[in-house]
N, C-alpha and C positions, 0 to 999 in steps of 0.2 A: 504494500500500500504506500510505502514511502516513495516508491518510484512514481506512483500516481500523483502524489502531492508535489513532488519536484517538477513533474511535467506540467501541471496546471499552473503552478506559480511561475514557471519559466516562460510561459506564453507572453506575459506582459514585459518581462525583463528583456526578452529578445528584441522587442521593438526599440529599445534604447540605442541600439547600434544601427538602426536604419535611418538613413537620411533621405528626406523627401523635399522637393521644391514645388510647392503648389501655391495657389492664390490665397490671400488673406481670408480667414474665416471670421465671421461675426461672433463666433463663440469664444474667440481668443482676444481677451481684453486684459492684458497683464498689468497695465499701468494707468490707463485712462478710465475715468468713471463712465458709466453708460450714458449715452445721449438719447433722450426720449423725444421722438418726433410724433406729433399727433396731427391727424387730418380730419377735419369736420366737414360733413356734407352740408350744403346749403339747406337751411331750415325753411319749411313752408310757413307762410304768415299765419299767426294765430296758434301754432302748435310748437310747444317747447318741451323738451325732455331733459331729465337729469343726465349729465354726462359723467361717465366713470372717472374717478379721480386718478391722477397719474403722479409721477415723480415731480412733474413740473408744477402742478397746482396743489398738491397735498403734501408732498415731501415726507410721506410716511412710507408704508409698505407699498411696493409697486403693484399695479393692477395685475391680477393673475393673467399669465400669458399661456397661449396654447402650447402643447407639448412640442410642436414643431419649431417653436421659437423660445427656447429656454432662457431663463435669466442668466446673466453672467455668473460663471462659476467662481466661487471662492472656496477655501478649505472648510468654511462653515457649512458649505453644501458639497459634500464629497462627490467625486466623479462617479463613484459606485451607486449614488442615489439617483432618484428620478423625481421630477416635478411634473405632475399632471394638472391640467386646467379643467375648469368646469365644462368647457366646450368639448375637450377631448374625452371627458368621462361620459357626459350625457348623450352626446351625438354618436358615440361608438355603438351603443346598443339601445335603440329606441324602446322605451317602456321598461327598462331595467330599474327595479326599485331596491335592489340590494347593493348598498355602497361598497361592501367588501368585494363582491364579484367583479366590480369595475376595476379594481386595482390590479387585476391580472395583466393589464397593459404594461405594468412595470416589470422589468426583468427580475427573475428570482422569486416573484410572488405567486403563490398558489392559494386556493381556498379549500377548506374542509366543509363538507356539507352540513348545513344546519337547517333552519326553517327558511321560509321564503324571503325574509329580510334579515337573517341572522347567521350567515356564513362566517366562518372563522378564518382570517387570513394567516398565512405563514410566509416568512422571508427566509430563504435558503434553508428550509427544513425546520425552522424554529417558529412555532406559532403560539396562538392563544395569548396568555399573559406573559409569555416570554418576549412579546413585543409591547413596547410602550405606545399606547394609542391616545393621542390628544385630539379632542373634539372642541375646536375653538378655544384651545388652551385648557380645557377641563380634562381631568383624568377620571373616567367613569369605569367602575369595576362591575362586572356582571354579578347581579344579585340573584343567582340561581345555581343550584347544584349541577345543572345540566348545561350551563352557558347559553340559555335561551335568549338572553338580553345583553349581548356583548356591546361594547362602546359604539361600534359603527351602526348598530341597529337603531340608534337614536337620531339618525340624520337621513333625510331623503336626498338622493343624488341631485335633485333640482335645486337644493339649497347650498350646494358645494361650490366654492369659488376656486379652491386650490387644494391639492393633496401633495404633500412631500413625503416620499418613501426613502428612508435611509436604512442601510444594512447595519450589522453589528459594529461597523467602523464609525457610527454616528458620533459626532463630538460630544463630550460630556455635558455641554450646555444643552444638548437635545436628548439626553439619556436619563438614566436613573431607574433602578429596580427593574431592569430588563437586560436580556442577553442576546436577543435576536435582531433588534433594530427598533426603529421608530416610525410610526405613521402619524403624520400631523395633518389634520383636516381643518381648513379655515372656510368661513362663510364667504360669499361673493362680496367684492369690495363695494363700499357705499358710494353713491354718486352725489355730487354737490352742484348747485347752481354756479354759474360763472359771473353773473351780474348781480350786484347788490340790490336787495329789495325784491327780487324775483322769487316766486314759489313755483317750482317745477315738479311735475308728476310723471311717473312712468309705471307701466304695469306689463306683466307677461302672464298669459294664460296658456296652459297646455293640457292635452289629454292624450291617452294612448289606449291601444287594445292589443292583446296578445291572444292568438287563436288557441294555443296550447294551454289548457287550463282555464280558458275563457276569462283571462285576466284583463282588468281595465282599471283606470284611475285617472287622476288629474293633479295638476299643481298650479299654484298661483303665487305670483310675486307682485307686490305693489309698494311703491315708495313715493314720498313727497320730500322735497329738499329745498332748503335755502342755501345761501352761500356757505354757511357754517353748521348747518343742522340737517340731519337726515333721519327720517323715521321709515322703517320698512317692515313689511309683513311677508312671511313665507309660510305657505301651507301646502300640504300634499296629502292625498288619500289614495289608497290602492287596495285591490283585493284580487284573489284568484282562487279557483277551485283546484282540486288535485290535477297535477299535470299528467300527460301521457308519455310513456317512454317510446323509443323507436319501435314501430310496428303497431302502435295504437293502444297497448294495454295500459290501464290506469295505474299510477304509482300512488298508493294510499298515503294518507297523512302528510300531504304536501300543500294543503290549502292554507290561506292566511288572509288577514285584513289588517291594515295599518294606517294610522293617521298621525301626522306631525304638524305642529304649529310653532312659529317663532316670531317674536316681535322684538325688533332691534332699534335702539336709539343711538345714533352716532353723532358726535359733535367734534368740531375741530377748532383749534385756536392757533392760527398761524400754521406752524408745522406740527403742532401737537394734536393727538387724536384720543378721544374718549368714547368708550363703547359700553352700553348697558343692554343686556339681552335676557329675555325670558322665554322659555320653551315649555311645551306640553306635548306629551305623546300618549296615544291610546292604541293598544293592540288588543282587540277583543278576543282574537283566537289566532293560533299559528300552529300548524301540525309539524311534527318532527318524525320523519320516516324512520330514522335510525336511533330513536330514543324510546324508552318504555313510557315516557310521559309526553304530554302535549302542553302547550301554553294556552291557558283559558282566560287570562286577563293580564295585561301589563300596562301600568300607568306610571309615567315619569314626569317630574317637574324639575326645572333647573333655573337658576339665575346666575348670570355671569357678567363680571365687570372687568374692564381693561382701561389702563391709562398708558399711552405711549408718548413720552416727552423727549424733546430734542434740546441739547445744550451745546455750547461751544466745544466741550470735551467729548461729546458722544451722545448716547441715548439711554433712557431709563424706561423699562417695560415692566409694568406691574399688573397682575391679574389676581382676582379672587372669585370663588365660585362655590355654589352649593347645589347638589342634585339629590333627589330622593326618588326611589322606585318602590312601588307596591306591585308584587308579582304573585300570580297564582298559576299552579299547574294541576292538571287532572287529565282525564282521557276525553278526546273528541270521539265522534261517532265511529270512526274506523276501528278504534281499539276497544271502545266500550268499557263499562265498569265505572268505579268511583273510588278515588283515592286522592283527596285534596292535599296539596302541599303549598305552603305559603311562605313568602319571604318579604321582609321590610328592610331595605338597604339604603344607605345614604353615603355620598361622597362629598367631601368639602376640602377646601385648601386655598393656598395662595402661591404665587411665585413672584419673585422680584429679580429681574435680570438687568444688568447694565453692560453696555459696550463702550469701552474707553479708547479713544484714539490717542495713544501715548506718543506717537510720532507718525509721519507720513507713511511709514512702512510697518507700523506695529498697531495691533489691536489687542486689547485685553478684555475678556468677558468674565464677569463675576456674578454669581447668583445664589439665591437661597430659595427653597421651596418647601412647602408642607402639603402632604396629602393624608387626609384622614378617611377612614372607612368604618362604618358600623353595620352590623348585619344580625338580624334575627331570622331563623329558619325553623318553622314549626309545621307539624302535620296534624291537623285536627282529626279527632276520632270519627269513625264511620259506624253509625248505628247498625247493630246486627252482625258486625264483622268482628269475630273474636281476635283476629290477628291485627286489627286496626282499632283498638280501644281497650278499655273505656276512657283512657286519658289521652292527652295531647302528647305526641312524640316531639321532643325538643332536640333538633339536630344541631343547630348553632344557637346558643342562648347568650345574647348580649355580646356578640363577637365584636372585637375592636382590632383595627390594624392601622397604626399611625406611622408615618415616615417623614423625617426631616432630612433634606439633602442640601449640601453646599458644594459649589464647584468654583474652580478658577481655570481659565483657559487663555493661552497666548498664541496669537497668530502673527507671523512675520513674513514679509516678502524680502528675502535677502538680496535677490537680483531679479531682473525681469524674467529670468527663467526658473528660479528656485523659490519655493515658499514652503513654510512648515507650520504645523499646528500641534500643540501639545497641551493637554488638559488633564486635571485630576478632580475627582469628587468623592465625597464621603456621604453615605446614606445610613441613617440609623433607623431601624424598624422595630417598633414595639407592638406585640400582639398579645391578646388575652381573650378569654371567654369564660362564661359562667358554667355552673354545673348543669348536667343534662338529665333527661329521663326518657325511658321507653314508653310505649303505649300502656304497659302494665308492669307493675313490680312483682306480681304474683303469678301470672299466667305461665304455665309450662310451655306454651307456644312461643313465649317471648324469652326463653331461657338464654339464648345467645346474646340478645340485646340487654337483658338484665345484667348479665355478667360483665358485658362490655361497658355499660354505663357505670356500674359500680367501680370498676377499675379506673375508668376515666376520671370520675369525680374524686378519687383518692389522690390524684396527682395534681401538682401545680401546673396551671395552664399558661402562665405568663412566659413569654419568650422575648428576648432582645437579640437582634442581629446588628453587628457593626460592619458595614460593607464599604469596600473601596473600589473605585473604578478609575481607569485612565485610558486615554486615546492619544496616539502619536501618529501624525500623518505628514507625508512629504509629497510635494508635487513638482514635477519637472516639465517645463514647456519650452522645448528647444525652438519652436516656431509655431506659426499658425496651423501647420498641418498635423500636429500631434501633441498629445498631453499624456503624461505618465504619472500615476499616483500609487503610493504604496503606504502601508501602515500596519500598526498593531493596536489591539484594544483588549483591555481586561474589563469585563462587565459582570455584574452580580445581580441575582434576583433572589429575594427571600420567598419562602413558600406562601401560598395564599391561605385564606381561612379554611377552605375545604380540605386542602392537602394536609393541614396540620390538625384540624379539629373534627373532621367527620369521624364518628366513633362506632356506629352500628355495625355489628358483625353477623346479624341475621341475614338470611338470603334476601328477603324482600327489602330490608332497610339498606343493605349495601348496594343492591342493584339500582337504587334510586340516586346514587351518587356516581357522577362520571359525565364527562363531556367528550367522550371518545367515540360514541356511536357504535359500540361493539357488543352491547348487551351484557357485559360483565359487571361484577360488583367491586366496589372500591371502599377501602377503609383508610382513614387518615393516620398520621404518624406524628406524635408530639416531638419526636427526636430528629426530625428532618433538619438538615443543614442547608444553607443557601447554595444555589447554583453559582459557579464561577466559570465563565467562559473566556478562554484565551483565543483570540482570532487574529490571523494574519491574512492579508489580502492585498492584491495589486490590481490596478485598472489601467489599461492602455486604450487610448482613443485616437483614431486616425481620421482626418477629415480632408476633404478636397472640395473644390468649387468656390465660386466667388462668395457665396453666402454659407459655406459649410454644409451644403445640401447633401453631399456624400459623407457618410459617417459610419464607422464600425467601432464598436466598443466591446472589449473583452475583460471580464472580471473573474479570475480564479480566486478561491478562498479556502481556508482551512480553519476549523474551530476545534479546540479541545476543551471539553466541559467537565470540570471537576464537580462531583456531587450532583450530576444531572438527576432531576427528580423523575424517576420512572417507577417501576413496580417490582414487588416480590410476590411470588405465588403463595397463597394461603391454603386454598382447598378448591375442590371441584364440586359443582352442584349436581346432585344425582337424582333429585325427585322428578316426577313426571312433568311438573310444571316448568322445569328447566331443561327438559329434553335430554336427560341422562348423559350429562357430560359435555354438552356443547358450550356451557358457560362456566366461568370460574370466578373465584374471588381473589382479589389482590390487595396488597397494602402498598401505599406510596413509600418509596425507598430511594435512597441515593445510590447512583452508579456513575462511574466515569464513562464518558462517551466522546465520540469524535464525529464531525461532519466535514465533508469536503465536496467541492464541485466547481462549476464554472457557469457564468452567465454571459451570453453574447447578444448584442443588439445591433441593428444597423438600419440604414435608410439610404435611398438613392433615387434620383429622378431617372426616368427611362426615355421619355420623348415628350416634346412639346410642339404644338401646332396651333395656329390661330383657328383653323377649321375644326380640328378634332380634340383640342384641349390638351391637358397635361396629364401624363401618366407617371406613376412612381411606385416604388416598392418599399416596404419596411417589414421588420420582423424581429423576433426574439427566439433564443434557444436557452433552455435551462436544464442543468443536470446537477443533482445532488445525491450523495450517499450519506447514510448515517448509521452508526452501530455503537453498541456499548463495547467497552474494552474486554468484556467476557465473551464476546462473539455474537451476542443477541442483537438482531437488527432493531433500529429504532422504529417506533410506530408512526404511521401517517407521513411517510417520506414520498414526495412526488417523484414518479419515474421521469426519465428523459422526455422532454416535451418541447414543442416548437410552435410558433405562430408566424405565418407569412401572409402579407396582405398586398394586393394590387390595388392601387388607388387611381382614381380618375376625376378630373374636374374640368368643366366646360361652362363658362359663364356662371349661372346660378345653380348648376347641377354639380353634385358631388356623389361619387359612388365608390364602394369598396367591395372587393371579393376577398374573403379571408379564409385561409386554410389552417385548421387547428390539428396538430399531430401529437399523439401521446403514445409512447411505447408501452409495452406490456409491463405490468407491475409484478415482478416475481421475487423482489426483495421485500419480504413481509416479516412481521413479528409473530412468529408461531406461538409464542407464549400467550398472546391474547386472541389467537385464532383469526388473525387479520387475513382478509381475503386477497388472493391473487386476482388480478383483472387483466383481460386481454387488451392489446393495443387497439387504437382506432384513429380514424381521420374524419373530421367534420368540415363541411363547407358552409360558410355563412355569407349571405349577400345583403348589402345595404345600399340604399340610395336616398338622397334628399334633394329637395328643390326649394329655393327661396324665391317667393313671389311677393314683392313689396315687403310688408311687415309680417307675412305669414310664411312659416316653414313647414313643409310636408316631409315626413320620414316614412320610408317603407323598408321592411327587412324580411328576409327569410332565414331563419336559423336552422341548422341541421337540415340542409336542403334535401338530402337523400333519405331522411327519416331513419338514420343509422341507430341501431340498438347498441348501446355501449354502457359500460359500468364505470362509475367515477372512482378513480384510484384512491381518493380521500373521502369517499362517500360513506364508508362503514357498512354496517349490517342492516339489511332491510327488516327491521323488527315489525313494522306494520303488517307486511305480508306474512311474516312468521306467525304472528298472533292470529291474524284473520284465517289462516289455514291450519290452525292448531299444530304448527310445527312442520307441516309438509313442505313449505317453502322456506329454504334456508340459504340465503345468498346475499350478494352485494347489492347496493342501491343502484338502480338504473338511472342514466341521465335523461335529460329532456329530449323528446322527439321533435319532429319538425314543427315549427311554429311560424305563422305569418303575423307580422307585427306592423302596426301603423301608429303614427303619432302626428299631431298637429300642434304647432306652437304659434301664438299670435302675440305680437308686441304692440303696445300702445304708447 
């Protein structure tokens, strides 16, 4: 395996010896600040709209740019990262309502199957809470033992302005309590009037329909703005029935309904920016094909404030937030039965970050942040069910997880060609929870849980972790045609509340815990240590063309993770309800592990003609392997995969033909009975037309109605239960779907 590591890391290093002479690229701006040029169309009399703020008129964060026109790269935005704009996200797949699924446009990103709006993203094989996910600066923790409400489920794609995806080499100013990387989602930029005294208005209405699942919904954005004040509303609603797999067979427990609302007040004072936002979400139901439970209600509220101030020495960015979720699980119609499970969770915190320009070539970033989490997880009794009563089962009782982090980071441009960044941070995590209880202290049917609760309550639950992270990056830009970047990162993540404090050892209780979609049971571990990942990676980017329109980027990586939180085998379930050995019980446990692979992305124009338009290609390739040092494969590792797209534009027409290729998954974790899946190829077609202020989108996904199985989809529990165990297999992907969307701007 060492030969593999040397080979992939050598890919980028070899480019250092290559000399190329090509035209200047717009991506190469080593010394001069970016110049922002705006062009406004003539306005019709009597109609005035808010114009998006830019560097020129707001001097705060730049307006989100399309992925084809990235912001100038600094080491604060590593070359291995990706910036996606709202347009690139929402126009790529008309009608898509799962924000996580849209991130697959970024190299190295894969998603594990969840509900219709609750997929779990992974970066280079590390997913879920191993990724720090920021939603408008908020850190939202899933308040669910099955991860039915992850952070990205709280935002509709129509409200996204920019997404920044960073790998494990993310600077410490963008990290903390994560080992896999950072996903940062920001709202669309506010617009302001340009003439004093004017009040300008703008609105966008959109609707969509997806034939597969009979999905439909809509979104609305409305804003009013003066020169220094903007108030905006974003709302979205969508629903879908169960989708059909290739060939037309229904995939049970995939229906959902979701609604999101956000009201944002933005004020500016010269170059300074102040934002206050409130949100509300309601998901009345969401099926989970690979979980024993379904979501039967999810309500979330949040308030979020930000102040971004500019001084002669640099900037000060301060945020504070509070978010609360009330979550209920039970069974929808496809699974039947009754077993209520409730959670009440909250997240709250602040961050204060400053960037100091100590010299024309030096920037120092210093910051402090706090993130608090509280969680109660209880299961009400069910009348007439001896195994679920007579008392309330307390899974997490008054759980608390608080973290305070402090960092310092120095970025320096030594020469026009060389620049470096080095940073360190400390995070202290305090965790605790109260005593627990089973459904009954006397029933023989609860013997395993009675013994487990008694043992858990005898122990001290308080835990404190003192974690240290660092990132060191160097970038070499010999000219406009190439950029090389390499670095090392040490990142740490402490266990979450469920990993440490889930205590039930009965068959039913333990199978209610787990976000892995495998049907197995999981027990927490009070003695878990934090995960520590050591990552080395290099990125080489080669460009050509007057505007850098030809580009290839290669990023090999290797991570060694000390105390990776995986599982130890406890026992096998042998009763008829658990199909005589198909399911097992595990306890979370520390194991050393390693992951390695390479990501490749590229783009190029093909041909341009005044009569036939412009043709281009772009694509990504991702490969990652992961295994424990004892030889066991890691769970949910995406196999070799690629995306290739042929694009065309002519006037107001834009079209894309996309080919998605996924190799067979034969590297599986046998310990958890992970399924092997065959390789597949999917063809997707999309086209759009802009007619005045109306945009029409049409798409056909999975054109040939291919039957395929998702490598990270897990176990189809819904079919298993509906057929009394006769169907035992992987989750099938979505079959052919005809999609349409209409967007109107006012």
